[in-house]
N, C-alpha and C positions, 0 to 999 in steps of 0.2 A: 235714358240714354248715360246718364252721368252712370248710373251704378255698373253699366256695360265694362264702361270706359276705366272706371274704379277696380273694374274684376280685372281687366285685361292688365294693367299694372301690378295686381299683387300677384298674377298667374307671372306674368315677366320678372317680377321682383324672385319670386320660387324659383322659376328657372336659374335666373343670377346665382341665387345662391347657389342653390345646385352645384350649377357648372362650376363657380369658384371654388368649393370645396371636394368638390371632384377632381380638380386640379391642383390644387395649392393645401390641402389636408395633411399630407405625411412630409410636404416639405418644409424643411429646418426643424423638422419636430425630431426628437433622438428619444433612445430611451436606455439605458445603462443601468442591469441589475447585476452586483455580483457578491458573495461571500466577503464577509471581514478578514476573514485569514486564509490560506492557500493553503493549511496545513492544520490539522489538529489530532486531539485523542479521541476514543470512547467517552463518552461524558461529559465532552468537555462543552460549555455555552457558547454560541456564538449567534450572530446577524447575518440580516441580509438586506443588502441598500439596495433602495429600489429611487433613481432619480430619473424624472421627464422633463424637457425643456423643448421650447417653444420659440423659438427663433426665427418669427414673423408676426405680420400685423394683424394677422386673422386670431381671432379667438376663438377656443375649442372647447366649449360648454361639457360634452361630454367624450370622456377617454377611458377606453375601458383596457386594461391589460391583465391577460391572461398563460399563466403557464402553469407546469407541472414540475415536480423533484421528487426523490426518493420519499417515502413513507419512516422511513429508517431514521431523518430528518424531521425533531419531532418540534412544532410550532405550537406558540404559545397560543395564539388565535383558534389554533384546530380543535374542532368540535365533533369532527367524527373519525375519531383515533382509529378505526378496524373498519373502516368502509371500503378499501381499496390498498392495493401495493403502492400509490403515492399519495403525496399532498399535493390536493389542486389549488392556485391561487387567485383571488380573481380581485379585483383593484379597479378602483372608478376614481376618475381623478377630472376636476374642471378646470381647467391652464388658462388663460390672457396672454395675452400676444407680450414676447418677450419676457416673459415668467419660468422660473425651474422650480418644482417640487421635489422635495427630495421625503424620504420615508424610512423606516427601520423597523424588521419585523425578526424578534428574539428567537433561537431555537438551540435543543440543544442535540449532539451528535452521539445516536442511541446506538449506532454499528460502523465497527470499520467498514469501508470500502470506499470509490472512487465516485462523485457525483458530480453531477449535470444538470442546467437548468434543460428542458426540454418543452417543446411544444408552446412556446413565446408565441403569441399576436396581440397584436394592437391594432384596434376596432372604435372607430370616431363618428360622429353624428352630424349636423347640422345641426343649424337654431333652431329649426322645426319639428328636427329630430323625425324625419320622415324619413332618410334617407342613411344610408349605413354603409361604412366605408372600412376594410379590413385589410393586414398585412402582417406574414411572418416573418419573423425576424432570428436571425442566426445570435448566441450569445456563447462565447469563451472562456464565462465564467469557470471554473472548478475547482474544486475542494477533496481532497483526501486526507481521510479518517485513520489515523493509525489505530493500531491493535491498541486494547489496554494492557498495559502488565500488570501482572500479577505480585501481590504483598506475599513476601516469602510469611511462611509458616511452616512448622514443623517435616513437613513433606517434602518442602521446596528445599528447605537447607539439606536436610539430607541428602537430597539427590547434586544439590553444589557439590557436597563433602564429596559425594562417589566420585563426580565427572571432574571435580579437581585434582585424584588421588591419578587418573588415569590420563590425565593430558598431563601431566605434571611427570609421569612414571614413560612416556612416550617422548616428550621432549628430546629433540635430534641435539648433538653434540655438534656445532659444526665454525671452522674453523671464521673469525670476524675477521675480514681484508681490509677494517679501519681502526682494530685494534695492534698495534706491533708489541711483540715482546720481545725481541731479541732476532739474533742470526746464528744458525749453527750450520755443519758440513753439511753438501748437498745429499742424499740417499737415494736408490736408485724408483726409490713411490713417489719420492716428491713430484708436484708437477711444474713445468718448465715455468708459468706465469709464477713462481714464488722464488725464481732464482734473483738472486742481487748480486749485479753483474762490477758494482764499483765493491764491493766486498771481494770480491771471487778476483779482480784484480789486486787488489793488495796483499791479498791470501795465495793466490798462486794453485789455486783449488777451486772449484766451484764452492757457492756460499749460496743458504739459500733465509729468506724471512722467516720468522715464527710468528705466528700470531692467536692471540689470545681466542681460547671455545668462548663461543653465546648460545644459550639456549636458547631455540625456536618454536614457537610453540602455535602451534594451527590445530582449527576444529570447521569441519564442515559439518555443518546441522541438513540433515537428509527430512524436509516433512513430507510424510507418508498421508492421502487426505481420500484414498479409496473408501468408500465408503464400508461400513462393519454389516449391515442388516439392508434386505433392500429400502426400508423406509429409515433413514438415519434420523436420528435428531441433529438436527447443524449446531446446536449449540456447542453442543462437545466439540464439534469439529473445532469451533470460531474460540474454544477455551484451549484445543491444539494451540491454532493462532498463535493466542495469546501469549504461552507459554514459549514457542520460538521466539514471539519478541523478545521476550525478559533474560531467554540466554542468551540472544546477542547481544542486547546489553549490556548486560552483565561483563561477559568477556570481552566484546571490543573496548568496554571499556578499562578491564586488565589487562589490553595489549599486543593480546591473542589474536591472531589473523586467521579471519573467519569469513566462511561462504556458504553459500544457501544453494539450495536444489530442492524440489517440489514440483511434482504431479497434479498440482493445481495450476490453473491456468489464468490468462490475464484478461480483467475485464472486459479491456478496450480493444486489445488484439487477438484475442483467443489462443495465445503462443502459449508452451510451457514458459517457467520462471525459471531462471536460472542468476544467482549472481557469483559471478568470481570472490575468488577468496579476496579479501583486503582488512585495512585498519583506518581506522580515524573518526573521529566524528562525521564526514561526509559519508562512510562505507555504511556504519550504522541508517545513516538517512536512508540509504539506496535498500535497503534492508528492509525497512520502515515500509517503505514505499511498495516493494515488491509483495510482503504482505496484504500493505491493504488493499491493493487489486488484485487479492485473489477471486474469484468465482465459484463458486462450490457446485453449481451449476450446472458445469459440462461436465461430457464424459471422459474420466479420466484414466490413463493409462497403469497400467498393475508395474506398484514398485520396486516389486520382486526383480524383472528381468533389468532395472537400473543396477540395483545393488548387484544382482550376478557377473554385472559385464566393469565391477570396480576391481582396479590392480592397483597393487603400489608402486605410484612411479618415482620413485625416491623421494618426496617428502613427508611421508608418513603423516599423514595425519591422522585425529581422530573424529569418526565420524558416530555423530551424535544422532541418532534415528528416531523420530519422535512421530508415531505412529495409533491412531484408533482402531485400525485393522491390524488384525495379528493371525489371522492363518493359517495355515500349515504352509502352502507357499512362503510365505512372507517369511517365516519361523525356520522354513528350509533356506531362505535365502541370506538370513542371518549369520547363520551355523556356517554358512559357504564364507562369507566374511572370514568369520574366526578361522575356520581353515585354512584359508590364504592368508593366514597371518596379517592383516587388517586389523585395526585398534576402534571397537564399536561400542559404543554406550547408547541403550533403547529405553526409551521411554514411552509406554504406553498407557496413554490417557481413556480413562473406564469412567461410565456412571455408575455412583453408589446403588447397589440392590439392583441393579439391571442386570448388570454384566456379570455377577456370582460364579457365575459358571464356565468364568475365563478359562483357557485354558494353557497358559505356558503359566511357571513358576518362576519367583523370582529369586535373581542369580546376584552377581557381583557387575553381569556387565548388561545386567535387565531389570527395571524396575516399571513397575505399575501405579498409579497417581488418579488417585479419586480425586477429578476434575469438577466433577457437577456430585 
């Protein structure tokens, strides 16, 4: 009789435990996973911070946390570097009442991109480990890895020299409305906004302000990511993106007004990427962010269609076209730009000993760059 009674008591306690854990296991239980930085460059070391907090009286002897993240973030603890396209992390915690546990995992940003944690789940078992409770979690921590900037070598420096000359020769000479130089008599070709009415009243004839000229430099980078063969080497396209970032950084730092257009698509929105012309540090950040978010796996539009529609809208920028793709439609589009009076400079990244049969010839406005 006593044995039966004790058995009923044990069963009752087990049932009570199951009921309590079922009701309360995730009450006051929070998980915070975040990257140590929101932005980085290719090759930078970062860390992932994980914090589990249990703000209730109920201890949790077994808490399992699982999530996945892109394989492009290489963790020190990863023993299976080629097993899949994702890194899968599984952590076990034993957390008491009103306790927090923090962990840090180091990794290296091996490739540019836009990364978020995926498939985050948290599971818990009761004291006897005979019941398991699961929960999926949302996480809004994100990491943007910018393209690595290319170190200057003889080839890059030669491209700089040629492009600098193109930009300088194409600079506009515009009157600067903030730089006053003097007053002269009105001419029929002068705009009405330049009339100085006070000086006109004194001289009894129309007089206009004279403004000092200023040099305006503008560069529009066009990044063409069309495939140059059915199964391209994507590292060549990554190099083209790195070259674009390097060019953007150089000329924004030199005060050139810079814009970006590419047929590459945003990995998050699936839309074509365009950054309107601007200048300054914040604008350079926008360009880097746009380049980081390019996904090369989308179907891309032909860039020749975009180039065919470019016209001189009065601002006369220099168009820097970076394109591993150089088929005849592309070359015809470049020639069409030149015939319409547009200033264009083309860089064709190629693979050494692979693209030896490339059909273009280097000219004053077109350069082949051995990227790999």
